[in-house]
C-alpha positions in Angstrom: 8.5 -1.8 -1.4 6.8 -1.6 2.0 5.7 -4.7 3.9 3.6 -5.0 7.1 4.5 -8.1 9.2 1.7 -9.1 11.6 3.1 -11.7 14.0 2.7 -12.0 17.8 5.8 -14.1 18.3 8.5 -11.5 18.7 11.4 -13.8 17.8 9.7 -14.8 14.5 8.7 -11.3 13.7 12.2 -10.0 14.2 13.6 -12.9 12.1 11.2 -12.0 9.2 11.9 -8.3 9.5 15.6 -8.7 9.4 15.5 -11.0 6.4 13.2 -8.7 4.5 15.3 -5.7 5.3 18.4 -7.5 3.9 16.4 -7.8 0.7 15.9 -4.0 0.7 12.2 -4.1 1.7 10.9 -1.5 4.1 9.2 -3.3 7.0 6.7 -2.4 9.7 5.9 -4.9 12.5 2.9 -5.2 14.7 2.0 -7.9 17.2 -1.7 -7.1 17.6 -4.6 -7.8 15.2 -6.5 -4.5 15.9 -3.4 -2.4 15.3 -2.8 -4.3 12.0 -6.3 -3.2 10.8 -5.4 0.4 11.6 -2.0 0.4 10.1 -3.2 -1.3 6.9 -5.8 1.4 6.4 -3.5 4.4 6.9 -0.3 3.2 5.2 0.1 2.1 1.5 1.7 -1.3 2.0 2.6 -3.5 -1.0 2.3 -6.8 1.0 0.9 -7.9 4.3 2.3 -11.0 6.0 -0.4 -12.1 8.5 -0.2 -14.6 11.3 -3.5 -16.2 12.4 -3.1 -16.5 16.2 -3.1 -12.9 17.3 -4.2 -10.9 20.4 -7.2 -8.7 19.7 -8.7 -9.6 16.3 -7.3 -12.9 15.0 -5.8 -13.3 11.5 -9.1 -14.4 9.9 -10.9 -11.4 11.3 -8.1 -9.0 10.3 -8.3 -10.3 6.7 -12.1 -10.1 6.5 -12.1 -6.6 8.1 -9.5 -5.2 5.6 -11.4 -6.6 2.6 -14.7 -5.2 4.0 -12.9 -1.8 4.2 -11.7 -2.1 0.6 -8.0 -2.6 1.5 -6.8 -4.6 -1.6 -3.2 -5.0 -0.5 -2.1 -8.7 -1.2 -2.1 -10.7 2.0 0.0 -13.8 2.7 -1.1 -15.8 5.7 1.8 -17.3 7.8 0.5 -19.9 10.2 1.2 -23.3 11.8 -2.3 -24.4 10.9 -1.8 -26.9 8.0 -5.1 -28.6 7.7 -6.9 -28.2 4.3 -10.0 -26.6 5.9 -7.7 -24.0 7.5 -6.2 -23.1 4.2 -9.6 -22.9 2.6 -10.9 -20.7 5.4 -7.9 -18.4 5.0 -8.2 -18.0 1.3 -12.0 -17.5 1.6 -11.5 -14.8 4.1 -9.7 -12.7 1.5 -6.0 -13.9 1.7 -4.1 -14.2 -1.6 -1.7 -16.9 -0.4 -1.2 -19.3 2.6 2.1 -20.5 3.8 2.5 -22.9 6.7 5.1 -22.8 9.4 7.9 -23.8 9.5 8.8 -22.5 6.0 12.0 -21.8 4.1 12.7 -18.0 4.0 13.5 -18.4 0.3 10.0 -19.7 -0.3 8.5 -16.7 1.5 10.6 -14.4 -0.7 9.4 -16.2 -3.8 5.8 -15.9 -2.8 6.2 -12.2 -2.1 7.7 -11.7 -5.5 4.8 -13.6 -7.1 2.2 -11.4 -5.4 4.1 -8.2 -6.4 4.1 -9.4 -10.0 0.4 -10.0 -9.9 -0.2 -6.7 -8.3 1.9 -4.9 -11.0 0.2 -6.7 -13.9 -3.3 -6.0 -12.6 -2.6 -2.3 -11.8 -0.8 -1.1 -14.9 -3.7 1.4 -15.6 -5.0 3.5 -12.8 -8.2 5.6 -13.2 -9.5 8.2 -10.8 -12.4 10.0 -12.3 -11.4 11.1 -15.8 -7.7 10.9 -14.9 -5.8 7.9 -16.4 -2.3 6.8 -15.4 -0.5 4.2 -17.5 2.2 3.1 -15.0 4.0 1.0 -17.6 4.5 4.0 -19.9 4.4 6.5 -17.1 1.8 8.5 -19.1 -0.8 10.7 -17.6 -4.0 11.9 -19.2 -7.0 13.8 -18.0 -10.1 13.7 -20.3 -7.7 12.5 -23.1 -5.5 15.5 -22.6 -1.9 14.4 -22.1 -0.2 15.8 -19.0 3.6 16.2 -18.8 5.1 15.7 -15.4 8.5 15.7 -13.9 9.9 12.5 -12.4 9.1 13.6 -8.8 5.6 14.9 -9.8 4.8 11.6 -11.4 6.1 9.6 -8.5 3.9 11.6 -6.1 0.8 11.4 -8.4 1.2 7.6 -8.8 1.5 7.2 -5.0 -1.7 9.2 -4.5 -3.5 7.4 -7.3 -2.6 3.9 -5.9 -4.1 5.0 -2.7 -7.1 6.9 -4.2 -9.7 8.1 -1.6 -7.2 7.5 1.2 -5.7 10.4 3.1 -1.9 10.3 3.0 0.1 12.4 5.5 3.3 14.1 4.7 5.1 11.5 6.8 3.6 8.6 4.8 4.5 10.3 1.5 8.1 10.9 2.6 8.3 7.2 3.8 7.4 6.0 0.3 9.2 8.6 -1.8 12.8 8.7 -0.7 13.6 11.7 -3.1 11.1 13.8 -1.2 12.5 12.8 2.2 16.0 13.9 1.1 14.8 17.4 0.2 15.9 20.1 2.7 12.9 22.4 2.0 10.5 22.0 4.9 7.3 22.4 2.7 8.5 20.3 -0.2 5.4 18.1 -0.3 3.1 21.2 -0.4 5.2 22.6 -3.2 4.8 19.5 -5.4 1.1 19.2 -4.5 0.7 22.8 -5.8 2.5 21.9 -9.0 0.4 18.8 -9.5 -2.8 20.7 -8.9 -1.9 23.2 -11.6 -1.4 20.4 -14.0 -4.2 18.0 -13.3 -7.0 20.2 -11.9 -6.5 23.6 -13.6 -9.2 24.2 -16.1 -11.4 21.4 -14.9 -14.6 21.9 -12.9 -14.2 18.7 -10.9 -11.2 18.8 -8.7 -9.3 15.6 -8.0 -6.5 16.6 -5.7 -7.6 17.6 -2.2 -5.8 19.0 0.8 -7.0 18.4 4.3 -5.2 21.1 6.2 -2.9 19.9 8.9 -3.7 16.3 8.0 -2.6 15.3 4.5 -3.5 14.9 0.8 -5.9 12.8 -1.2 -6.6 12.0 -4.8 -10.4 11.4 -5.2 -13.2 12.1 -7.7 -15.5 12.7 -4.7 -15.7 15.8 -2.5 -13.6 15.6 0.6 
């Protein structure tokens, strides 16, 4: 699981990062609102922890911007603002939860787990065009035709599907798929993309798996 921490207080950001890493989460940190908007669009995060008082775009603007750009990653706001109207504004801006400082780290972990459960329950079935992925059963079908994938092929396809219409670089893919990162073959991602393309696109007029040469890969039912 990968988490983005957006916090301008370096001491607090480091404290949260260390605690999350001890719980086996992968953590990225930024101290700037505008950079948070960029990172959340190019990386497939599972949770965003968002402070309100930030240089550049503040937390409210970051949240509104991400929702406008169709970034659906769960957002938990972390802030010293404890007034009811602040909480309402935060949730109305697109946040999924709101936790006031100071907070017990155990409570933050519990809220993260709750958001991950909600995300898992709501995204059991992923559809991209006529491609359907049942993530609970790990079954893949295209136009009702069952597609048999290896473990690594399935992991790559699910990552692309959860980030449909987003361009994922090889670096991002390897950051999220540890098995791929451990491979010694330099073109391992390209090899698995080739295998997936033969299984999900071969024989179909509409192609779903796209390669942007020198940039990355995308699963989309629209032309790239």
